[in-house]
Residue frames as a rotation matrix with the C-alpha (Angstrom) as fourth column:
MET 1
0.313 0.942 -0.121 -18.59
0.908 -0.334 -0.251 -113.42
-0.277 -0.031 -0.960 -13.55
ILE 2
0.251 -0.300 -0.920 -16.41
0.032 -0.948 0.318 -110.30
-0.968 -0.109 -0.228 -13.69
ALA 3
-0.806 -0.589 0.062 -14.99
0.040 0.050 0.998 -111.39
-0.591 0.807 -0.017 -17.06
ALA 4
-0.404 0.744 0.533 -18.49
0.914 0.348 0.207 -112.04
-0.031 0.571 -0.820 -18.38
ASP 5
0.539 0.602 -0.589 -19.64
0.611 -0.761 -0.219 -108.59
-0.580 -0.241 -0.778 -17.26
ALA 6
-0.171 -0.700 -0.693 -16.64
-0.147 -0.677 0.721 -106.96
-0.974 0.226 0.013 -18.95
ILE 7
-0.888 -0.120 0.444 -17.34
0.374 0.370 0.850 -108.77
-0.266 0.921 -0.284 -22.21
SER 8
0.027 0.989 0.149 -21.01
0.989 -0.005 -0.147 -107.80
-0.145 0.151 -0.978 -22.00
ASP 9
0.458 0.091 -0.884 -20.11
0.241 -0.970 0.025 -104.13
-0.856 -0.224 -0.467 -21.49
PHE 10
-0.591 -0.770 -0.239 -17.65
-0.094 -0.228 0.969 -104.26
-0.801 0.596 0.063 -24.38
LEU 11
-0.699 0.378 0.607 -20.22
0.711 0.454 0.537 -105.71
-0.073 0.807 -0.586 -26.76
ARG 12
0.404 0.875 -0.267 -22.79
0.839 -0.471 -0.273 -103.10
-0.364 -0.114 -0.924 -25.76
ASN 13
0.166 -0.422 -0.892 -20.28
-0.041 -0.906 0.421 -100.31
-0.985 -0.033 -0.167 -26.37
VAL 14
-0.857 -0.485 0.177 -19.37
0.110 0.164 0.980 -101.70
-0.504 0.859 -0.087 -29.79
SER 15
-0.303 0.841 0.449 -23.05
0.952 0.293 0.093 -102.04
-0.053 0.455 -0.889 -30.67
ASP 16
0.535 0.501 -0.681 -23.77
0.528 -0.827 -0.193 -98.45
-0.659 -0.256 -0.707 -29.63
ALA 17
-0.261 -0.728 -0.634 -20.80
-0.175 -0.611 0.772 -97.19
-0.949 0.312 0.032 -31.64
CYS 18
-0.862 -0.023 0.506 -21.92
0.450 0.424 0.786 -99.06
-0.233 0.905 -0.355 -34.76
LEU 19
0.124 0.988 0.094 -25.46
0.978 -0.106 -0.181 -97.71
-0.169 0.114 -0.979 -34.40
THR 20
0.403 -0.036 -0.914 -24.15
0.175 -0.978 0.116 -94.16
-0.898 -0.207 -0.388 -34.06
LEU 21
-0.662 -0.723 -0.197 -21.94
-0.111 -0.166 0.980 -94.56
-0.741 0.671 0.029 -37.13
ALA 22
-0.617 0.496 0.611 -24.80
0.782 0.471 0.408 -95.97
-0.085 0.730 -0.678 -39.18
THR 23
0.437 0.826 -0.355 -27.04
0.783 -0.544 -0.301 -93.06
-0.442 -0.146 -0.885 -38.21
GLU 24
0.108 -0.483 -0.869 -24.38
-0.126 -0.874 0.470 -90.52
-0.986 0.059 -0.155 -39.16
LEU 25
-0.860 -0.406 0.310 -23.88
0.207 0.278 0.938 -92.22
-0.467 0.871 -0.155 -42.51
GLU 26
-0.186 0.886 0.424 -27.61
0.981 0.189 0.035 -91.96
-0.049 0.423 -0.905 -43.19
LYS 27
0.598 0.489 -0.636 -27.91
0.548 -0.828 -0.121 -88.33
-0.585 -0.276 -0.763 -42.15
GLY 28
0.455 -0.534 0.713 -24.80
0.679 -0.310 -0.666 -87.14
0.576 0.787 0.221 -43.93
THR 29
0.362 -0.423 -0.830 -22.20
0.663 -0.510 0.549 -84.63
-0.656 -0.749 0.096 -42.80
ASP 30
0.741 -0.146 -0.655 -20.47
-0.387 -0.890 -0.240 -81.54
-0.548 0.432 -0.716 -44.12
ALA 31
-0.350 -0.918 -0.189 -17.58
-0.789 0.180 0.588 -83.79
-0.505 0.354 -0.787 -45.15
ALA 32
0.641 0.713 0.283 -19.77
-0.421 0.635 -0.647 -85.84
-0.641 0.296 0.708 -47.47
VAL 33
-0.276 -0.707 0.651 -18.07
0.239 0.605 0.759 -88.52
-0.931 0.365 0.002 -49.53
PRO 34
-0.504 0.070 -0.861 -17.91
-0.750 -0.530 0.396 -87.47
-0.428 0.845 0.320 -53.21
VAL 35
0.528 0.839 0.131 -20.52
-0.639 0.494 -0.590 -89.28
-0.560 0.228 0.797 -55.29
ASP 36
0.770 -0.228 -0.596 -17.96
-0.467 0.434 -0.770 -90.61
0.434 0.872 0.227 -57.73
ASN 37
-0.254 -0.875 0.412 -15.59
-0.953 0.152 -0.263 -91.90
0.168 -0.460 -0.872 -55.04
VAL 38
0.782 0.601 0.164 -16.23
-0.611 0.792 0.012 -95.60
-0.123 -0.109 0.986 -55.69
ASP 39
0.267 -0.669 0.694 -14.21
-0.096 0.698 0.710 -98.80
-0.959 -0.256 0.122 -55.73
LEU 40
0.095 -0.315 -0.944 -12.10
-0.992 -0.110 -0.063 -99.63
-0.084 0.943 -0.323 -58.76
PRO 41
0.917 0.314 0.245 -12.51
-0.303 0.949 -0.081 -103.20
-0.258 0.000 0.966 -60.04
GLN 42
-0.138 -0.989 -0.051 -9.42
-0.912 0.107 0.395 -105.38
-0.386 0.102 -0.917 -60.23
GLY 43
0.774 0.435 -0.460 -9.29
-0.611 0.705 -0.360 -108.26
0.168 0.560 0.811 -62.69
ARG 44
0.407 -0.635 0.656 -7.17
-0.113 0.678 0.726 -111.37
-0.906 -0.370 0.204 -62.85
GLY 45
-0.086 -0.532 0.842 -4.70
0.823 0.438 0.361 -111.19
-0.561 0.725 0.400 -65.67
GLN 46
-0.853 -0.424 -0.305 -3.88
0.196 -0.801 0.566 -108.68
-0.484 0.423 0.766 -68.38
ARG 47
-0.774 0.566 0.284 -6.97
0.308 -0.055 0.950 -109.16
0.553 0.822 -0.132 -70.55
GLN 48
0.135 0.842 -0.522 -9.44
0.956 0.027 0.291 -108.85
0.259 -0.538 -0.802 -67.69
GLN 49
-0.097 -0.218 -0.971 -7.75
0.649 -0.753 0.105 -105.67
-0.755 -0.620 0.215 -66.51
GLN 50
-0.969 -0.228 0.097 -7.71
0.211 -0.552 0.807 -104.22
-0.130 0.802 0.583 -70.02
ILE 51
-0.348 0.920 0.181 -11.47
0.605 0.073 0.793 -104.70
0.716 0.386 -0.582 -70.22
LEU 52
0.281 0.499 -0.820 -12.15
0.958 -0.190 0.214 -103.26
-0.049 -0.846 -0.531 -66.77
GLU 53
-0.385 -0.534 -0.753 -10.12
0.515 -0.801 0.305 -100.15
-0.766 -0.270 0.583 -67.59
LEU 54
-0.646 0.238 0.725 -12.20
0.663 -0.295 0.688 -99.28
0.378 0.925 0.033 -70.66
PRO 55
-0.950 0.251 -0.185 -13.91
-0.084 -0.779 -0.622 -95.97
-0.300 -0.575 0.761 -69.73
GLN 56
-0.552 0.783 -0.286 -16.93
-0.632 -0.169 0.756 -96.77
0.544 0.598 0.588 -71.89
LEU 57
-0.393 0.399 -0.828 -17.89
0.420 0.879 0.224 -99.61
0.818 -0.260 -0.513 -69.54
ALA 58
-0.857 0.087 -0.508 -18.66
0.454 -0.339 -0.824 -97.06
-0.244 -0.937 0.251 -66.82
ASP 59
-0.749 0.638 -0.181 -21.52
-0.657 -0.676 0.334 -95.73
0.091 0.369 0.925 -68.95
GLU 60
-0.144 0.804 0.577 -25.04
-0.561 0.414 -0.717 -97.07
-0.815 -0.427 0.392 -68.57
THR 61
0.657 0.482 -0.580 -25.18
-0.732 0.220 -0.645 -98.12
-0.184 0.848 0.498 -72.24
GLY 62
0.343 -0.588 0.732 -22.00
-0.103 0.752 0.652 -100.21
-0.934 -0.299 0.198 -72.12
LEU 63
-0.237 -0.528 -0.816 -20.30
-0.926 -0.131 0.354 -101.83
-0.294 0.839 -0.457 -75.11
LYS 64
0.860 0.435 -0.267 -20.90
-0.506 0.794 -0.337 -104.78
0.065 0.425 0.903 -77.42
THR 65
0.657 -0.616 0.435 -18.52
0.202 0.699 0.686 -107.73
-0.727 -0.363 0.583 -77.22
ALA 66
0.482 -0.470 0.740 -17.12
0.868 0.143 -0.475 -107.01
0.117 0.871 0.477 -80.68
ASP 67
0.718 -0.198 0.667 -16.41
-0.077 -0.975 -0.207 -103.39
0.692 0.097 -0.715 -79.73
ILE 68
0.794 -0.438 0.421 -14.60
-0.479 -0.025 0.877 -104.47
-0.374 -0.899 -0.230 -76.57
ALA 69
0.583 -0.574 0.575 -12.56
0.593 0.785 0.182 -106.99
-0.556 0.235 0.798 -78.57
ALA 70
0.552 -0.348 0.758 -11.53
0.631 -0.420 -0.653 -104.28
0.545 0.838 -0.012 -81.04
LEU 71
0.794 -0.186 0.578 -10.55
-0.387 -0.889 0.246 -101.85
0.468 -0.419 -0.778 -78.27
ILE 72
0.534 -0.625 0.569 -8.25
-0.577 0.222 0.786 -104.35
-0.617 -0.749 -0.242 -76.55
ASP 73
0.044 -0.516 -0.855 -7.06
-0.970 0.184 -0.161 -105.99
0.240 0.836 -0.493 -79.81
TYR 74
-0.711 -0.152 0.686 -8.30
-0.443 0.854 -0.271 -109.45
-0.545 -0.497 -0.675 -78.87
GLU 75
-0.887 0.402 -0.227 -10.32
0.028 0.537 0.843 -112.16
0.461 0.741 -0.488 -80.63
VAL 76
-0.245 0.892 0.380 -14.09
-0.776 -0.416 0.475 -111.90
0.582 -0.179 0.794 -80.16
PRO 77
0.486 0.483 -0.729 -14.65
0.021 0.827 0.562 -115.47
0.874 -0.288 0.392 -78.81
ASN 78
-0.297 -0.680 -0.671 -11.84
0.767 0.249 -0.592 -115.06
0.569 -0.690 0.447 -76.28
THR 79
-0.856 0.052 0.514 -13.17
-0.235 -0.925 -0.298 -111.63
0.460 -0.376 0.804 -75.30
HIS 80
0.145 0.989 0.031 -16.61
-0.600 0.063 0.798 -113.13
0.787 -0.134 0.602 -74.72
SER 81
0.355 -0.082 -0.931 -15.13
0.515 0.849 0.121 -115.85
0.781 -0.522 0.344 -72.51
THR 82
-0.728 -0.671 -0.144 -13.22
0.526 -0.410 -0.745 -113.24
0.441 -0.618 0.651 -70.52
LEU 83
-0.574 0.605 0.552 -16.39
-0.583 -0.775 0.244 -111.17
0.575 -0.182 0.797 -70.09
GLN 84
0.445 0.746 -0.495 -18.27
-0.168 0.613 0.772 -114.21
0.880 -0.260 0.399 -68.83
ALA 85
-0.081 -0.566 -0.820 -15.52
0.805 0.449 -0.389 -114.80
0.588 -0.692 0.419 -66.25
LEU 86
-0.929 -0.243 0.280 -15.74
0.082 -0.870 -0.486 -111.15
0.361 -0.428 0.828 -65.15
ASP 87
-0.105 0.973 0.205 -19.52
-0.604 -0.226 0.764 -111.51
0.790 -0.044 0.611 -64.91
ARG 88
0.452 0.237 -0.860 -19.19
0.366 0.830 0.421 -114.56
0.813 -0.505 0.289 -62.65
ALA 89
-0.468 -0.717 -0.516 -16.77
0.811 -0.117 -0.573 -112.56
0.351 -0.687 0.637 -60.49
GLY 90
0.408 0.748 -0.523 -19.34
0.879 -0.477 0.004 -109.78
-0.246 -0.461 -0.852 -60.13
LEU 91
-0.431 -0.690 -0.581 -17.19
0.459 -0.722 0.517 -107.19
-0.777 -0.044 0.628 -61.92
VAL 92
-0.910 0.239 -0.338 -19.25
-0.413 -0.561 0.718 -106.66
-0.018 0.793 0.609 -65.08
GLU 93
-0.343 0.859 0.380 -22.87
0.189 0.459 -0.868 -107.24
-0.920 -0.226 -0.319 -66.05
LEU 94
-0.653 0.259 0.711 -25.07
0.748 0.077 0.659 -107.46
0.117 0.963 -0.244 -69.11
VAL 95
-0.885 0.449 -0.126 -27.15
-0.432 -0.891 -0.140 -104.39
-0.175 -0.069 0.982 -69.91
PRO 96
-0.450 0.764 0.463 -30.79
0.240 0.603 -0.761 -105.55
-0.860 -0.231 -0.455 -69.47
ARG 97
0.473 0.850 0.231 -33.00
0.390 0.033 -0.920 -106.01
-0.790 0.525 -0.316 -72.52
GLU 98
0.241 -0.467 -0.851 -30.25
-0.758 -0.638 0.136 -105.26
-0.607 0.612 -0.508 -75.06
THR 99
0.390 -0.147 0.909 -29.81
0.492 0.868 -0.071 -107.23
-0.778 0.475 0.411 -78.29
PRO 100
0.296 -0.543 -0.785 -27.07
0.269 0.837 -0.477 -107.81
0.917 -0.070 0.394 -79.29
GLN 101
0.630 -0.049 -0.775 -25.59
0.773 0.143 0.618 -108.12
0.081 -0.988 0.128 -75.84
ARG 102
0.295 -0.566 0.770 -23.91
-0.129 -0.822 -0.555 -105.12
0.947 0.064 -0.316 -74.29
TRP 103
0.235 -0.346 -0.908 -21.63
0.879 0.475 0.046 -105.17
0.416 -0.809 0.416 -71.27
ARG 104
0.355 -0.185 0.917 -20.92
-0.298 -0.952 -0.077 -102.60
0.886 -0.246 -0.393 -68.55
LEU 105
-0.777 -0.627 0.061 -19.25
-0.206 0.162 -0.965 -102.47
0.595 -0.762 -0.254 -65.16
ALA 106
-0.259 0.667 -0.699 -21.26
0.843 0.509 0.173 -103.92
0.471 -0.545 -0.694 -62.28
SER 107
0.553 0.670 0.495 -23.45
0.425 -0.738 0.525 -101.38
0.717 -0.080 -0.693 -60.52
ARG 108
0.772 -0.258 -0.581 -21.19
0.540 -0.216 0.814 -100.94
-0.336 -0.942 -0.028 -57.48
TYR 109
-0.328 -0.944 -0.015 -18.50
0.737 -0.266 0.621 -99.63
-0.591 0.193 0.783 -59.82
ARG 110
-0.535 0.230 0.813 -20.90
0.587 -0.591 0.553 -97.25
0.608 0.773 0.181 -61.59
ALA 111
0.094 0.617 -0.781 -22.14
0.987 -0.161 -0.008 -95.55
-0.131 -0.770 -0.624 -58.40
THR 112
-0.900 -0.337 0.275 -22.65
0.398 -0.894 0.206 -92.10
0.177 0.295 0.939 -59.91
THR 113
-0.702 0.667 -0.249 -25.39
-0.376 -0.644 -0.666 -89.50
-0.605 -0.373 0.703 -59.57
THR 114
-0.416 0.543 -0.729 -27.05
-0.846 0.063 0.530 -90.92
0.334 0.837 0.434 -62.69
VAL 115
-0.573 0.165 -0.803 -27.38
0.149 0.984 0.096 -94.37
0.806 -0.065 -0.589 -61.12
PHE 116
-0.901 0.248 -0.357 -28.62
0.348 -0.082 -0.934 -92.97
-0.261 -0.965 -0.013 -57.81
LYS 117
-0.595 0.701 -0.395 -31.29
-0.696 -0.694 -0.184 -90.96
-0.403 0.165 0.900 -59.61
ARG 118
-0.418 0.437 -0.796 -32.44
-0.599 0.526 0.604 -93.95
0.683 0.729 0.042 -61.63
VAL 119
-0.668 0.149 -0.729 -32.83
0.496 0.820 -0.287 -96.16
0.555 -0.553 -0.621 -58.56
ALA 120
-0.871 0.356 -0.337 -34.53
0.102 -0.541 -0.835 -93.33
-0.480 -0.762 0.435 -56.62
SER 121
-0.592 0.675 -0.440 -37.05
-0.799 -0.424 0.426 -93.04
0.101 0.604 0.791 -59.45
ARG 122
-0.559 0.353 -0.750 -38.22
0.053 0.918 0.393 -96.58
0.827 0.180 -0.532 -58.52
ILE 123
-0.875 0.301 -0.379 -39.67
0.400 0.009 -0.916 -95.29
-0.273 -0.953 -0.129 -55.23
ARG 124
-0.481 0.772 0.415 -43.40
0.586 -0.069 0.807 -94.95
0.652 0.632 -0.419 -55.90
VAL 125
-0.296 0.513 0.806 -46.07
-0.557 -0.778 0.291 -92.66
0.776 -0.363 0.515 -54.50
GLY 126
0.717 0.615 0.329 -46.84
-0.593 0.289 0.751 -93.68
0.367 -0.734 0.572 -50.92
GLU 127
0.750 -0.552 -0.366 -43.40
0.607 0.793 0.048 -95.25
0.264 -0.258 0.929 -50.40
TRP 128
0.740 -0.643 0.195 -40.14
-0.667 -0.739 0.094 -94.13
0.084 -0.200 -0.976 -48.86
ALA 129
0.697 -0.625 -0.350 -36.61
0.551 0.780 -0.296 -95.51
0.459 0.013 0.889 -48.69
SER 130
0.758 -0.514 -0.402 -33.44
0.138 -0.476 0.868 -94.61
-0.638 -0.714 -0.290 -46.85
TYR 131
0.510 -0.693 -0.510 -30.17
-0.856 -0.468 -0.220 -93.29
-0.086 0.548 -0.832 -48.22
GLY 132
-0.434 -0.707 0.559 -28.64
-0.673 0.667 0.321 -96.62
-0.599 -0.237 -0.765 -47.28
ASP 133
0.287 0.624 0.727 -31.35
0.124 0.728 -0.674 -98.56
-0.950 0.284 0.131 -49.14
ILE 134
0.952 0.058 -0.302 -30.41
-0.272 -0.296 -0.915 -96.83
-0.143 0.953 -0.266 -52.39
SER 135
0.078 -0.995 -0.061 -26.71
-0.993 -0.083 0.087 -97.38
-0.092 0.054 -0.994 -51.76
ILE 136
-0.356 -0.182 0.916 -27.27
-0.323 0.944 0.062 -101.10
-0.877 -0.274 -0.395 -51.16
ALA 137
0.639 0.672 0.374 -29.49
0.156 0.363 -0.919 -101.42
-0.753 0.646 0.127 -54.25
VAL 138
0.840 -0.352 -0.412 -26.76
-0.540 -0.475 -0.695 -99.79
0.049 0.807 -0.589 -56.34
ARG 139
0.104 -0.964 -0.244 -23.53
-0.730 0.092 -0.677 -101.28
0.676 0.248 -0.694 -54.97
GLY 140
0.285 0.074 -0.956 -24.36
0.212 0.967 0.138 -103.89
0.935 -0.242 0.260 -52.33
ASP 141
-0.311 -0.350 -0.883 -23.37
0.939 0.032 -0.344 -101.89
0.149 -0.936 0.319 -49.25
THR 142
0.708 0.653 -0.268 -24.11
0.699 -0.701 0.140 -98.61
-0.096 -0.287 -0.953 -47.46
ALA 143
-0.211 -0.929 -0.305 -20.77
0.839 -0.332 0.430 -96.96
-0.501 -0.165 0.850 -48.29
ALA 144
-0.792 -0.083 0.605 -22.41
0.494 -0.669 0.556 -94.54
0.358 0.739 0.570 -50.74
ALA 145
0.081 0.914 -0.397 -25.24
0.997 -0.069 0.044 -93.47
0.013 -0.399 -0.917 -48.39
ARG 146
0.033 -0.120 -0.992 -23.78
0.391 -0.912 0.124 -90.03
-0.920 -0.392 0.017 -47.91
GLY 147
-0.929 -0.368 -0.024 -23.19
0.091 -0.293 0.952 -89.74
-0.358 0.882 0.306 -51.64
VAL 148
-0.402 0.876 0.266 -26.88
0.833 0.230 0.504 -90.44
0.381 0.424 -0.822 -52.20
GLY 149
0.328 0.525 -0.785 -27.77
0.833 -0.553 -0.021 -87.71
-0.445 -0.647 -0.619 -49.70
ARG 150
-0.427 -0.579 -0.695 -25.44
0.144 -0.802 0.580 -85.29
-0.893 0.148 0.426 -51.40
ALA 151
-0.940 0.100 0.326 -26.90
0.332 0.042 0.942 -86.04
0.081 0.994 -0.073 -54.83
ALA 152
-0.072 0.995 -0.064 -30.48
0.966 0.086 0.245 -85.67
0.249 -0.044 -0.967 -53.55
ALA 153
0.320 0.180 -0.930 -29.65
0.668 -0.739 0.087 -82.33
-0.672 -0.649 -0.357 -51.95
THR 154
-0.267 -0.611 -0.745 -27.67
-0.060 -0.761 0.646 -80.77
-0.962 0.217 0.166 -54.79
ASP 155
-0.961 -0.084 0.265 -28.95
0.244 0.199 0.949 -82.18
-0.132 0.976 -0.171 -58.09
PRO 156
-0.567 0.788 -0.240 -32.10
-0.653 -0.608 -0.452 -80.30
-0.502 -0.099 0.859 -59.20
SER 157
-0.135 0.522 -0.842 -33.12
-0.849 0.377 0.370 -83.21
0.510 0.765 0.392 -61.43
PHE 158
-0.976 -0.213 -0.046 -33.05
-0.154 0.823 -0.547 -85.76
0.154 -0.527 -0.836 -58.58
PRO 159
-0.329 0.930 -0.166 -36.50
-0.102 0.140 0.985 -87.45
0.939 0.341 0.048 -58.56
HIS 160
0.633 0.768 0.098 -38.62
-0.152 -0.001 0.988 -86.85
0.759 -0.641 0.117 -55.45
PRO 161
-0.460 -0.886 -0.049 -35.83
-0.077 0.095 -0.992 -86.31
0.884 -0.453 -0.112 -52.89
GLU 162
-0.196 0.448 0.872 -38.51
-0.948 -0.314 -0.052 -86.06
0.251 -0.837 0.487 -50.20
ARG 163
0.772 0.557 -0.305 -39.04
-0.500 0.829 0.249 -89.83
0.392 -0.039 0.919 -50.49
ILE 164
0.153 -0.802 -0.577 -35.55
0.357 0.590 -0.724 -90.57
0.921 -0.095 0.377 -49.15
LEU 165
0.766 0.249 0.593 -35.32
-0.445 -0.461 0.768 -90.52
0.464 -0.852 -0.242 -45.36
VAL 166
-0.338 -0.809 0.482 -33.00
-0.923 0.185 -0.337 -91.48
0.184 -0.559 -0.809 -42.54
ASP 167
-0.764 -0.069 -0.642 -32.99
-0.158 0.984 0.082 -95.20
0.626 0.164 -0.762 -41.74
ASP 168
-0.862 0.443 -0.244 -35.40
0.409 0.325 -0.853 -94.80
-0.299 -0.835 -0.462 -38.81
GLY 169
-0.111 0.872 0.476 -37.96
0.976 0.004 0.219 -93.04
0.189 0.489 -0.852 -41.02
SER 170
0.360 0.197 -0.912 -37.25
0.524 -0.852 0.023 -89.52
-0.772 -0.486 -0.410 -39.79
VAL 171
0.902 -0.050 0.428 -36.63
0.340 -0.526 -0.779 -86.59
0.264 0.849 -0.458 -42.11
ASN 172
-0.097 -0.993 -0.069 -33.00
0.949 -0.072 -0.306 -85.54
0.299 -0.095 0.949 -42.37
PRO 173
0.415 0.305 -0.857 -32.82
0.687 -0.722 0.075 -82.36
-0.596 -0.620 -0.509 -40.25
ARG 174
-0.472 -0.653 -0.592 -30.68
0.024 -0.681 0.732 -80.80
-0.881 0.331 0.337 -43.00
TRP 175
-0.317 0.407 0.857 -33.22
0.912 0.380 0.157 -81.51
-0.261 0.831 -0.492 -45.73
HIS 176
-0.141 0.356 -0.924 -34.16
-0.111 -0.933 -0.343 -78.57
-0.984 0.054 0.171 -47.95
ASP 177
0.443 0.315 0.839 -35.56
0.787 0.310 -0.533 -78.05
-0.428 0.897 -0.111 -51.42
ARG 178
-0.315 -0.629 0.710 -34.42
0.907 -0.421 0.030 -75.63
0.280 0.653 0.703 -54.12
ASN 179
0.239 0.482 0.843 -36.58
0.182 -0.875 0.449 -72.90
0.954 0.046 -0.296 -52.59
GLY 180
-0.644 -0.624 0.443 -34.98
-0.326 -0.299 -0.897 -73.30
0.692 -0.722 -0.011 -49.18
GLN 181
0.391 0.830 0.399 -37.98
-0.812 0.107 0.574 -75.02
0.433 -0.548 0.716 -47.59
GLY 182
-0.508 -0.785 0.356 -36.90
-0.839 0.357 -0.411 -77.39
0.196 -0.507 -0.839 -44.83
PRO 183
-0.996 -0.040 -0.076 -37.83
-0.022 0.975 -0.219 -80.67
0.083 -0.217 -0.973 -43.11
GLU 184
-0.439 0.898 0.001 -41.42
-0.071 -0.033 -0.997 -79.62
-0.896 -0.438 0.078 -42.34
HIS 185
0.099 0.445 -0.890 -42.07
-0.924 -0.290 -0.247 -79.14
-0.368 0.847 0.383 -46.06
CYS 186
-0.722 -0.417 -0.552 -40.57
-0.590 0.788 0.176 -82.59
0.361 0.454 -0.815 -46.77
ARG 187
-0.891 0.426 0.160 -43.01
0.191 0.670 -0.717 -84.15
-0.413 -0.608 -0.678 -44.31
GLN 188
-0.091 0.895 -0.437 -45.93
-0.439 -0.430 -0.789 -82.23
-0.894 0.119 0.432 -45.83
LEU 189
-0.194 -0.048 -0.980 -45.03
-0.977 0.094 0.189 -83.54
0.083 0.994 -0.065 -49.30
LEU 190
-0.927 -0.216 -0.307 -44.90
-0.201 0.976 -0.081 -87.10
0.317 -0.013 -0.948 -48.03
GLU 191
-0.663 0.745 0.075 -48.19
0.121 0.206 -0.971 -86.82
-0.738 -0.635 -0.226 -46.17
GLN 192
0.016 0.646 -0.763 -49.81
-0.803 -0.446 -0.395 -85.52
-0.596 0.619 0.512 -49.35
GLN 193
-0.311 -0.223 -0.924 -48.55
-0.823 0.549 0.144 -88.70
0.475 0.805 -0.355 -51.04
GLY 194
0.585 0.719 -0.376 -50.10
-0.413 0.663 0.625 -90.91
0.698 -0.211 0.684 -48.37
ILE 195
-0.338 -0.751 -0.568 -47.18
0.298 0.487 -0.821 -91.47
0.893 -0.447 0.059 -46.01
THR 196
0.793 0.598 0.115 -48.23
0.036 -0.235 0.971 -91.60
0.608 -0.766 -0.209 -42.36
PHE 197
-0.328 -0.909 0.258 -45.98
-0.196 -0.201 -0.960 -90.46
0.924 -0.365 -0.112 -39.49
VAL 198
0.833 0.435 -0.342 -45.90
0.249 0.257 0.934 -91.68
0.494 -0.863 0.106 -35.91
ASP 199
0.715 -0.574 -0.399 -43.61
0.334 -0.221 0.916 -89.89
-0.614 -0.788 0.034 -33.44
ASP 200
0.505 -0.467 -0.726 -42.02
-0.658 -0.753 0.027 -88.00
-0.559 0.464 -0.687 -36.36
ARG 201
-0.667 -0.706 0.239 -41.13
-0.378 0.597 0.708 -91.22
-0.642 0.382 -0.665 -38.16
ALA 202
-0.191 0.573 -0.797 -42.61
-0.961 0.056 0.271 -92.48
0.200 0.818 0.539 -41.41
SER 203
0.630 0.549 0.549 -44.50
-0.654 0.757 -0.005 -95.75
-0.418 -0.355 0.836 -41.21
SER 204
-0.455 -0.846 0.277 -42.14
-0.584 0.518 0.625 -98.71
-0.673 0.122 -0.730 -41.57
GLY 205
-0.029 0.535 0.844 -44.89
0.395 0.782 -0.482 -100.52
-0.918 0.319 -0.234 -43.46
GLN 206
0.923 0.374 -0.090 -44.54
0.095 -0.450 -0.888 -98.00
-0.373 0.811 -0.451 -46.28
ARG 207
0.123 -0.960 -0.253 -40.81
-0.684 -0.266 0.679 -98.43
-0.719 0.090 -0.689 -46.63
VAL 208
0.950 0.066 -0.304 -39.65
-0.283 0.593 -0.754 -100.02
0.130 0.802 0.582 -49.89
SER 209
0.637 -0.724 0.264 -36.65
0.102 0.418 0.903 -102.25
-0.764 -0.548 0.340 -49.34
TRP 210
-0.099 -0.788 -0.607 -33.37
-0.756 -0.337 0.561 -102.15
-0.647 0.515 -0.563 -51.21
ALA 211
-0.710 -0.159 0.686 -34.13
0.166 0.909 0.382 -105.61
-0.684 0.385 -0.620 -52.59
VAL 212
0.313 0.895 0.318 -37.39
0.688 0.017 -0.725 -104.41
-0.654 0.446 -0.611 -54.16
LEU 213
0.617 -0.146 -0.773 -35.67
-0.402 -0.903 -0.150 -101.32
-0.677 0.403 -0.616 -55.58
ALA 214
-0.486 -0.872 -0.052 -32.92
-0.550 0.260 0.793 -103.47
-0.679 0.414 -0.606 -57.09
GLU 215
-0.488 0.380 0.786 -35.48
0.572 0.819 -0.040 -105.84
-0.659 0.430 -0.617 -58.62
ARG 216
0.648 0.740 -0.179 -37.49
0.383 -0.520 -0.764 -102.96
-0.658 0.426 -0.620 -60.09
ASP 217
0.312 -0.613 -0.726 -34.34
-0.657 -0.691 0.301 -101.45
-0.686 0.383 -0.618 -61.48
ARG 218
-0.693 -0.623 0.362 -33.41
-0.235 0.671 0.703 -104.76
-0.681 0.402 -0.612 -63.08
THR 219
-0.615 0.499 0.610 -36.78
0.671 0.738 0.073 -105.59
-0.414 0.454 -0.789 -64.61
GLU 220
0.433 0.894 -0.113 -38.75
0.724 -0.420 -0.547 -102.40
-0.537 0.155 -0.829 -65.19
PRO 221
0.000 -0.417 0.909 -38.18
0.846 -0.484 -0.222 -99.73
0.533 0.769 0.353 -67.85
VAL 222
-0.744 -0.313 -0.590 -37.17
0.588 -0.727 -0.355 -96.29
-0.318 -0.611 0.725 -66.66
GLN 223
0.378 0.917 0.126 -40.08
0.914 -0.348 -0.211 -93.87
-0.149 0.195 -0.969 -66.55
GLU 224
-0.586 -0.592 0.554 -39.14
0.700 -0.714 -0.023 -90.63
0.409 0.374 0.832 -68.29
């Protein structure tokens, strides 16, 4: 019984620590992780690594297969086969709706302010998402949550930063706009857009999930 109680206490402590860490990641801190501090893809073999190290693949527009072949001095059919292998490994992806095909690094390796802004633009009027939701939609985990918060707070072109909240639906207490207006103004903007608050938390029924954001980003054109 004593052993069981000890294990139970240990698990509760671990759970509490994880919850605290997750909350801090959502809220952000003064030591925010730089937006461009992302993983570097590692390929298998020389040719895969040559492709992954092409700086042009970090751009949203990517490169055509023939261009990649020329840059690494490799035959086009073999380059295409290598790209397909990298795609299956989740390291590169096809640029949607492009003919001829263009390739770029997978989203988790392009986690820049530009990508965060594009995904954030998928949050519609009357919806909200968390910093972690955008990070997951972009790279498959919450590691860039603080980077999203930093981009939303510092980039004047970030779309509707008021629509990005802490995971529990509360407004980040450090939120401010370019005019220095704080969390109360953020809530006012959201209420004007139809978001309802209960106990200072936005309605969970109006939260748009990371999966929906990722699907919109994959299938819908960007609204200028």
